[in-house]
C-alpha positions as CSV (number, residue, x, y, z in Angstrom):
1,M,116.9,63.4,78.0
2,K,118.1,61.6,74.7
3,H,121.4,63.3,74.8
4,K,122.1,61.8,78.2
5,R,120.8,58.3,77.3
6,L,123.0,57.7,74.1
7,A,126.5,57.6,76.0
8,A,129.9,57.5,74.1
9,V,131.1,54.0,73.8
10,V,134.5,54.6,75.2
11,L,133.4,56.9,77.9
12,A,131.0,54.6,79.5
13,A,133.2,51.9,79.4
14,A,135.7,54.0,81.3
15,L,133.5,54.2,83.9
16,L,133.4,50.5,84.4
17,L,137.2,50.8,85.2
18,T,137.1,53.9,87.8
19,G,134.6,52.5,90.2
20,C,131.7,54.6,91.6
21,G,133.0,57.8,89.9
22,G,133.4,59.2,86.3
23,A,132.6,62.0,84.2
24,A,128.9,62.4,82.9
25,A,128.0,60.6,79.7
26,P,128.3,63.0,76.5
27,A,125.5,63.0,73.8
28,A,126.2,60.7,70.7
29,P,127.5,62.5,67.5
30,A,124.8,64.1,65.5
31,G,123.5,61.8,62.9
32,S,124.6,58.3,64.5
33,G,122.4,55.9,63.1
34,A,120.1,52.9,65.0
35,A,122.5,50.5,65.4
36,A,125.4,53.1,67.1
37,Q,122.6,54.0,69.2
38,S,121.6,50.9,70.1
39,S,125.0,49.8,71.3
40,A,126.0,53.0,73.4
41,D,122.6,52.4,75.2
42,T,123.9,48.7,76.0
43,V,127.2,49.9,77.4
44,V,125.7,52.3,79.6
45,Q,122.9,49.9,81.0
46,T,125.6,47.7,81.9
47,A,127.4,50.2,83.7
48,Q,124.3,51.5,85.5
49,K,123.4,47.8,86.4
50,D,127.1,47.3,87.7
51,R,126.7,50.5,90.0
52,I,123.5,49.3,91.5
53,T,123.1,45.8,93.2
54,E,121.1,43.9,96.2
55,Q,122.5,43.7,99.3
56,F,119.2,41.7,101.0
57,T,117.0,39.2,98.8
58,L,114.8,36.9,100.7
59,E,111.6,35.2,98.6
60,K,110.2,32.7,101.4
61,T,107.2,31.8,103.4
62,V,108.0,31.3,106.4
63,R,106.4,30.3,110.1
64,D,107.1,32.4,113.4
65,E,107.4,30.6,116.5
66,Y,103.7,31.4,117.5
67,G,102.8,29.4,114.0
68,I,102.0,32.3,112.3
69,T,103.0,32.2,108.6
70,Q,104.3,35.1,106.2
71,K,105.0,35.3,102.7
72,L,108.1,37.5,102.1
73,T,109.7,38.8,99.3
74,V,112.2,41.6,99.9
75,H,114.7,42.9,97.7
76,V,117.0,45.5,99.1
77,P,119.4,47.7,96.9
78,Q,122.7,49.0,97.5
79,L,124.9,51.5,95.6
80,V,128.6,50.0,94.3
81,C,130.5,53.0,95.7
82,D,132.8,53.3,98.8
83,S,132.0,57.2,99.6
84,P,130.8,58.4,102.8
85,D,127.4,59.5,101.0
86,A,126.9,55.9,99.5
87,A,127.7,54.2,102.5
88,Y,125.1,56.5,104.6
89,I,122.2,55.5,102.0
90,N,123.1,51.9,101.9
91,E,122.9,51.7,105.8
92,E,119.6,53.4,106.1
93,L,118.5,51.2,103.1
94,A,119.8,48.2,105.2
95,A,118.1,49.4,108.7
96,M,114.8,50.3,107.0
97,Y,113.9,47.4,104.6
98,A,116.5,44.5,105.7
99,A,117.1,44.6,109.2
100,D,113.6,43.0,110.4
101,F,114.0,40.2,107.8
102,R,117.6,38.9,108.2
103,Q,116.4,36.7,111.1
104,Y,114.3,34.5,108.7
105,E,117.3,33.8,106.1
106,D,118.1,30.4,107.3
107,S,114.4,29.6,108.2
108,P,112.9,26.5,106.2
109,D,110.3,27.4,103.4
110,A,107.1,26.9,105.3
111,E,104.5,24.7,103.4
112,L,100.9,26.6,103.7
113,Q,97.8,24.0,105.0
114,Q,95.1,23.7,102.7
115,D,93.0,27.0,102.6
116,E,95.4,28.8,105.2
117,W,95.7,32.5,104.9
118,C,99.1,33.9,104.5
119,P,100.1,37.7,104.7
120,Q,102.6,39.0,102.4
121,T,105.4,41.6,102.8
122,Y,106.8,42.8,99.6
123,I,109.4,45.1,99.1
124,N,111.2,46.1,95.8
125,W,112.9,49.0,94.0
126,D,113.4,50.8,90.8
127,A,116.5,52.7,89.2
128,Y,115.9,55.8,86.9
129,W,118.8,57.3,85.3
130,Y,119.5,60.6,84.4
131,G,123.4,60.6,83.3
132,D,125.4,59.7,86.2
133,C,122.5,60.5,88.2
134,V,120.2,57.9,89.5
135,S,117.1,58.0,91.3
136,L,116.9,54.9,93.6
137,V,112.8,54.4,94.6
138,V,111.8,51.6,97.3
139,F,108.5,50.4,97.2
140,R,106.9,48.6,100.1
141,Y,103.5,46.4,100.7
142,D,103.0,45.1,103.7
143,G,99.4,43.6,102.6
144,G,95.8,44.0,103.4
145,S,93.9,46.8,102.3
146,D,96.5,49.5,102.9
147,P,98.2,50.9,100.1
148,G,102.0,50.3,99.5
149,Y,104.3,53.4,100.1
150,S,107.5,54.4,98.2
151,R,110.5,56.1,99.5
152,G,113.2,57.6,97.0
153,W,117.3,58.6,97.1
154,C,118.9,60.6,94.7
155,F,122.8,59.9,94.0
156,D,125.2,61.4,91.9
157,F,128.0,58.6,90.7
158,A,130.2,61.2,89.2
159,T,130.7,63.1,92.1
160,D,130.0,60.1,94.8
161,Q,127.3,62.5,96.4
162,Q,123.8,62.3,97.4
163,V,121.8,64.9,95.7
164,S,118.4,66.4,96.2
165,V,115.2,66.2,94.2
166,A,115.4,69.9,93.9
167,E,118.9,69.6,92.4
168,M,118.0,66.8,90.1
169,L,115.1,69.3,89.0
170,Q,117.8,71.8,88.1
171,R,119.9,69.5,86.1
172,M,116.7,68.9,84.1
173,G,116.4,72.6,83.2
174,L,113.3,73.0,85.8
175,D,112.9,75.7,88.4
176,P,112.3,73.9,91.5
177,D,110.3,76.5,93.1
178,A,107.5,76.1,90.4
179,V,107.5,72.7,90.4
180,Q,107.1,72.7,94.2
181,Q,104.2,74.6,93.8
182,Q,102.4,72.2,91.2
183,V,103.0,69.5,93.5
184,L,101.6,71.2,96.4
185,R,98.5,72.4,94.4
186,Q,97.7,69.2,92.9
187,A,98.0,67.2,96.0
188,M,95.7,69.8,97.5
189,Q,93.0,69.8,95.0
190,V,93.5,66.0,95.0
191,F,92.3,65.9,99.0
192,D,89.8,68.6,98.8
193,R,87.9,66.9,95.9
194,E,87.8,63.6,98.0
195,M,86.4,65.3,101.2
196,A,84.4,67.0,99.1
197,Q,82.8,63.8,97.5
198,G,82.7,61.5,100.4
199,A,81.3,63.7,102.9
200,Y,84.1,62.8,105.6
201,Y,84.3,66.2,106.8
202,E,81.2,65.9,109.2
203,G,83.7,64.3,112.1
204,L,86.6,65.8,111.2
205,R,86.0,69.9,111.3
206,S,85.1,70.3,114.5
207,G,87.8,68.9,116.4
208,G,90.4,70.1,114.1
209,N,91.3,67.0,112.5
210,L,90.4,68.5,109.0
211,A,93.4,71.2,109.5
212,S,95.7,68.7,110.8
213,M,95.2,66.5,107.3
214,R,95.1,69.3,105.1
215,M,98.7,70.5,106.9
216,N,100.0,66.7,106.6
217,T,99.3,66.8,102.8
218,L,101.4,70.1,102.1
219,E,104.2,69.1,104.7
220,N,104.8,65.7,103.4
221,N,105.0,67.0,99.7
222,Q,107.8,69.1,99.9
223,L,110.5,68.1,97.4
224,D,113.0,66.6,99.5
225,D,110.0,63.6,100.5
226,L,109.0,63.3,96.8
227,C,110.4,60.1,94.9
228,L,111.7,61.3,91.1
229,L,110.7,58.9,88.9
230,L,111.5,58.9,84.6
231,P,109.2,56.0,83.4
232,E,110.3,56.9,80.0
233,P,113.1,59.4,78.7
234,D,110.6,62.0,78.3
235,R,108.2,61.5,81.4
236,L,109.2,63.1,84.8
237,V,106.9,61.8,87.5
238,L,107.2,63.0,91.0
239,R,105.6,60.6,93.6
240,G,103.8,62.1,96.9
241,G,100.5,61.6,98.5
242,C,97.8,63.3,100.3
243,S,95.8,62.5,103.6
244,S,92.9,60.6,103.5
245,T,90.5,59.1,105.9
246,A,91.0,55.4,104.5
247,G,93.4,52.8,105.2
248,W,96.2,53.7,107.1
249,G,95.5,57.5,106.1
250,W,97.5,58.2,103.5
251,R,97.0,58.0,99.5
252,Q,99.7,57.9,97.0
253,L,99.7,60.4,94.6
254,D,101.7,60.6,91.3
255,V,102.0,64.2,89.7
256,E,103.6,64.5,86.1
257,I,106.1,67.4,85.4
258,P,106.5,68.4,81.7
259,L,110.3,68.2,80.6
260,Q,109.9,70.8,78.2
261,A,108.1,74.1,78.8
262,A,104.6,74.4,77.0
263,D,103.6,77.8,75.5
264,P,102.7,80.0,77.9
265,Q,98.7,79.9,77.9
266,P,97.0,83.6,78.8
267,Q,95.6,83.0,82.6
268,T,92.1,83.8,83.3
269,V,91.5,86.8,85.3
270,L,88.6,87.0,87.6
271,T,87.8,90.1,89.3
272,D,84.8,91.3,91.5
273,T,84.4,94.3,93.4
274,Y,81.7,95.2,96.1
275,G,81.5,98.0,98.5
276,S,84.7,99.1,99.5
277,A,86.5,95.6,98.8
278,S,87.8,94.3,95.3
279,V,89.6,91.0,94.4
280,Q,91.7,90.0,91.5
281,L,92.8,86.0,91.0
282,E,95.1,85.7,88.1
283,G,96.2,82.2,87.7
284,T,97.9,81.4,91.5
285,Q,98.1,84.9,92.6
286,G,95.3,86.6,94.4
287,T,95.4,90.0,96.0
288,I,92.6,92.1,97.7
289,T,92.3,95.5,97.4
290,L,90.5,97.4,100.5
291,R,89.6,101.2,100.0
292,R,89.5,103.9,102.7
293,T,85.8,105.0,102.9
294,P,83.2,105.8,105.5
295,E,82.4,102.2,105.9
296,T,86.0,101.0,106.6
297,A,86.8,104.0,108.6
298,A,84.2,102.3,110.9
299,W,86.3,99.5,111.8
300,D,88.5,101.6,113.9
301,A,86.1,102.4,116.5
302,D,84.1,98.5,116.1
303,Y,87.1,96.3,115.8
304,G,90.4,98.6,116.3
305,I,91.3,98.1,112.7
306,R,92.5,101.5,111.4
307,L,92.9,101.3,107.4
308,E,95.0,104.9,106.7
309,Q,94.7,104.5,102.8
310,D,93.7,102.2,100.1
311,R,95.7,99.2,100.7
312,T,96.0,95.7,98.7
313,Y,96.7,92.3,100.5
314,P,97.8,89.1,98.9
315,I,95.7,85.9,99.3
316,L,97.5,83.5,101.3
317,G,96.7,79.6,101.3
318,I,95.1,79.3,97.7
319,Y,96.0,75.9,96.0
320,N,93.3,75.2,93.6
321,E,91.9,76.0,90.2
322,Y,89.1,78.9,90.1
323,I,86.1,79.3,87.7
324,D,84.3,82.1,89.4
325,L,84.6,84.4,92.7
326,C,82.2,86.8,94.3
327,I,82.4,89.2,97.3
328,G,79.1,89.4,99.8
329,E,78.8,90.4,103.6
330,L,78.5,88.6,106.8
331,G,76.5,90.4,109.2
332,A,75.1,93.5,109.7
333,S,78.2,95.8,109.3
334,F,80.4,96.2,106.6
335,H,82.2,92.9,106.7
336,P,83.5,91.5,103.4
337,V,83.9,87.9,102.6
338,V,85.6,86.9,99.5
339,Y,84.3,83.6,98.1
340,L,86.0,81.3,95.6
341,L,84.7,78.5,93.6
342,T,87.1,75.7,92.6
343,K,87.2,73.9,88.9
344,D,85.8,70.9,91.3
345,G,82.6,72.7,92.2
346,V,83.8,73.3,95.9
347,V,83.6,76.8,97.5
348,E,86.8,78.3,99.5
349,Y,86.6,81.7,101.1
350,V,88.6,84.4,102.8
351,D,86.9,86.2,105.5
352,V,88.5,89.8,105.4
353,L,87.3,91.1,108.7
354,R,88.1,88.1,110.9
355,C,91.6,87.8,109.6
356,L,92.1,91.8,109.9
357,I,91.1,91.7,113.6
358,F,95.1,89.7,114.2
359,G,96.8,91.8,111.6
360,S,97.5,92.2,107.8
361,A,97.5,88.5,106.7
362,L,94.6,87.3,104.5
363,V,94.2,83.8,104.6
364,C,92.2,81.6,102.7
365,Q,90.2,79.4,105.1
366,D,89.6,75.6,104.7
367,P,86.9,74.7,101.8
368,I,83.5,74.6,102.7
369,Y,83.1,71.4,101.5
370,I,79.2,71.4,102.3
371,A,78.6,74.1,99.2
372,N,80.2,71.9,96.3
373,Q,78.6,70.6,93.0
374,G,78.6,74.5,92.2
375,V,78.7,75.9,88.9
376,A,78.1,79.8,89.4
377,L,78.5,82.3,92.4
378,E,75.7,84.8,92.6
379,R,75.3,87.6,94.8
380,S,72.0,88.4,96.1
381,G,71.5,91.7,98.1
382,S,74.8,91.7,100.3
383,E,75.0,88.0,100.1
384,V,76.5,85.6,98.1
385,N,74.6,82.3,97.1
386,L,76.1,79.2,95.4
387,R,74.3,77.9,92.1
388,R,74.8,74.2,91.8
389,E,74.2,71.8,89.0
390,D,70.9,70.5,89.9
391,G,69.7,74.4,89.6
392,S,69.4,74.5,93.3
393,V,70.7,77.7,95.1
394,L,72.6,77.3,98.4
395,E,72.9,80.4,100.9
396,L,76.5,80.4,102.0
397,A,76.7,83.0,104.8
398,P,74.9,80.2,107.0
399,L,77.9,78.0,106.1
400,T,80.9,80.5,106.3
401,A,79.6,81.3,110.1
402,E,79.8,77.4,111.0
403,W,82.9,76.8,109.0
404,N,84.6,79.6,111.2
405,V,84.0,78.1,114.3
406,Q,86.7,75.4,114.7
407,E,88.8,73.8,117.6
408,I,92.5,74.6,117.4
409,P,94.0,71.6,115.4
410,S,95.6,69.4,118.0
411,E,99.1,70.0,117.3
412,A,99.3,73.5,118.1
413,V,97.4,72.7,121.4
414,G,99.9,72.4,124.6
415,A,102.1,74.4,126.5
416,F,105.4,75.1,124.6
417,N,108.6,76.7,125.9
418,D,111.0,78.8,124.5
419,M,114.6,78.2,125.8
420,S,116.8,80.1,123.3
421,D,118.8,83.2,124.2
422,D,119.3,82.2,127.8
423,Q,116.0,83.2,128.5
424,F,112.5,81.2,129.6
425,D,109.2,82.3,127.4
426,W,106.8,80.1,127.0
427,M,102.8,79.7,125.2
428,D,99.8,77.5,126.4
429,V,96.9,77.2,124.1
430,E,93.8,75.7,124.6
431,S,91.5,73.7,122.2
432,N,88.7,76.4,122.5
433,G,91.4,79.1,121.8
434,S,92.3,80.4,124.9
435,V,95.8,81.4,124.8
436,Q,98.4,82.5,127.9
437,M,102.1,83.8,127.3
438,G,104.8,84.6,129.4
439,V,107.7,86.6,127.6
440,Q,110.4,88.9,128.0
441,D,112.1,86.0,130.3
442,N,108.6,85.2,131.9
443,S,108.3,88.8,133.3
444,V,105.1,89.7,130.7
445,F,101.8,87.9,131.0
446,Y,99.5,87.7,128.2
447,H,96.1,86.4,128.3
448,G,93.8,86.2,125.0
449,Y,92.5,83.8,122.4
450,A,93.7,82.2,119.0
451,D,91.6,81.4,116.2
452,Y,92.5,78.8,113.1
453,L,92.6,80.9,109.8
454,G,93.9,78.1,107.4
455,V,97.0,76.4,106.4
456,V,100.0,77.7,104.5
457,P,103.0,75.4,103.6
458,E,105.0,76.9,106.9
459,G,102.0,75.5,108.9
460,M,98.4,75.8,110.2
461,V,97.9,79.4,110.8
462,L,96.8,80.8,114.0
463,G,95.7,84.7,114.5
464,V,96.5,85.5,118.3
465,W,95.1,88.6,120.0
466,T,95.7,89.4,123.6
467,N,94.3,91.6,126.5
468,E,96.6,94.5,127.9
469,T,98.7,93.3,130.8
470,A,97.7,93.5,134.5
471,D,100.3,96.2,134.5
472,G,98.6,98.5,131.8
473,A,100.7,97.5,129.0
474,P,98.8,97.1,125.5
475,G,98.2,93.6,124.3
476,V,99.6,92.1,121.2
477,T,98.3,90.5,118.2
478,F,99.9,88.7,115.6
479,V,99.4,86.0,112.8
480,A,102.0,82.9,112.9
481,A,102.1,79.5,111.0
482,M,102.8,76.5,113.6
483,K,103.9,73.2,112.3
484,Y,104.9,70.4,114.9
485,D,107.6,68.1,114.7
486,L,105.9,64.8,116.6
487,Y,109.2,63.1,116.7
488,N,111.6,65.7,118.3
489,E,108.1,67.4,120.0
490,I,109.1,70.9,118.6
491,L,106.8,73.3,117.5
492,T,108.3,75.7,115.0
493,L,106.6,79.5,114.9
494,T,106.9,81.3,111.6
495,M,105.6,84.9,111.9
496,L,103.2,85.8,109.1
497,D,102.2,89.3,110.3
498,G,102.6,91.5,113.4
499,Q,104.8,91.8,116.7
500,N,106.9,88.5,117.8
501,P,106.1,88.6,121.5
502,F,108.9,86.2,122.1
503,A,111.7,87.1,119.7
504,E,111.5,90.8,118.4
505,G,112.5,91.2,114.5
506,K,112.6,87.1,114.3
507,T,110.5,85.6,112.0
508,Q,110.9,81.9,113.2
509,L,111.3,80.3,116.5
510,Q,111.3,76.6,117.8
511,L,109.4,75.6,121.0
512,I,109.6,72.6,123.0
513,R,106.5,71.0,124.1
514,C,106.1,70.4,127.6
515,P,106.2,66.3,128.0
516,D,103.0,66.4,130.3
517,T,100.6,67.8,127.6
């Protein structure tokens, strides 16, 4: 960072003459003294200030036609550059933050009556520089108990183009994919911790709202939705958030990312084996291995699950840091369930047999928030218990069976049409899990059910199983992640495992929600 900030005086001054473009500022000569650094910083800061001004400023208390007063503190920035990308950002800033308040520019400054309450709107901005690149972050607060919220834009004055957060991270020598995983994991940990501590889950789980909140936390922490902050030359912060039951339903979250790679630390490896199943968890990577034995071979006759040979499956949907794991059974037959204990004392689980019914994707279910304050997992016979901080013991099998019973999240419920490739396919999903599909240009009809399995970045995971058709064609099973775009009313379906009944060989397709659902 330092070599980006200590620019040469001549080149920095040249930037003032060349408009919004210019080359990136080079490092100061080695061994330059404090005075030289201060002089270079002064010129660069001047250049940076000239590159961003305010397009709209309003600070006054106004009274509308209904006699309601409001205190307005509005500062909207603009990029001093005539490139198309800069113009687009400036127009977006104007539409989002200035348009609603221009009507008050000529209004008189209202005087408040004694003890009169006055709501306020506060909008302001910060600019964080990395060489010729700026991260522009605008903060808005609309008063009351709801928190403010931020949005960000990144722009490179050397190329006159908007850049993504991922591109900014690459310029800083960071791996965007690794940073993305770090942000998602921390956001989910904060969300799960709040839910477990607040006991908010009681009214949210049965109707699928809990799944929607966890999905929103993943969806709205994608890199391009984050604000990039450099509060100090050697500190990088990415600002996102997580779903909340308080206020307007969103909690701001800052995730600090080290700019310099720390010495690699040895990863704790957690393992357990029970019957024909074993699990291994190392850092963020978890796998479950099933061996072909008489007890797993019995699945073929009982559930239609054929395990031809020993097989290892990755665990999808794990976001926490874990301190213990244990395998137990659910029910009378060999029904393995892998329990994971987070560092916050909350239990997560993978119901192996339930997932295998729909294919080969083993997904970690939403955490059992009831099973919290845990310090260790213990197997008692064929089942697993949670030992808690107060010394009490909690049986997990009944809670697992209860947690498995959830309605399909509302975003995935409804009638959806696939109009691609000049054919008409459709899917109808009800909250109780009932599923109907018309595929192959509406010539083949399937009836079956769907089960909610958990969330991954691609969407809420549903396992779908259908009966054979009326014409005797075999049914289909598949696991798909579903993400709904409320604004465009489009459901993106990403296949995770199994046969795609809509378009063979395709891993992703978009379905349009019918207007009357």
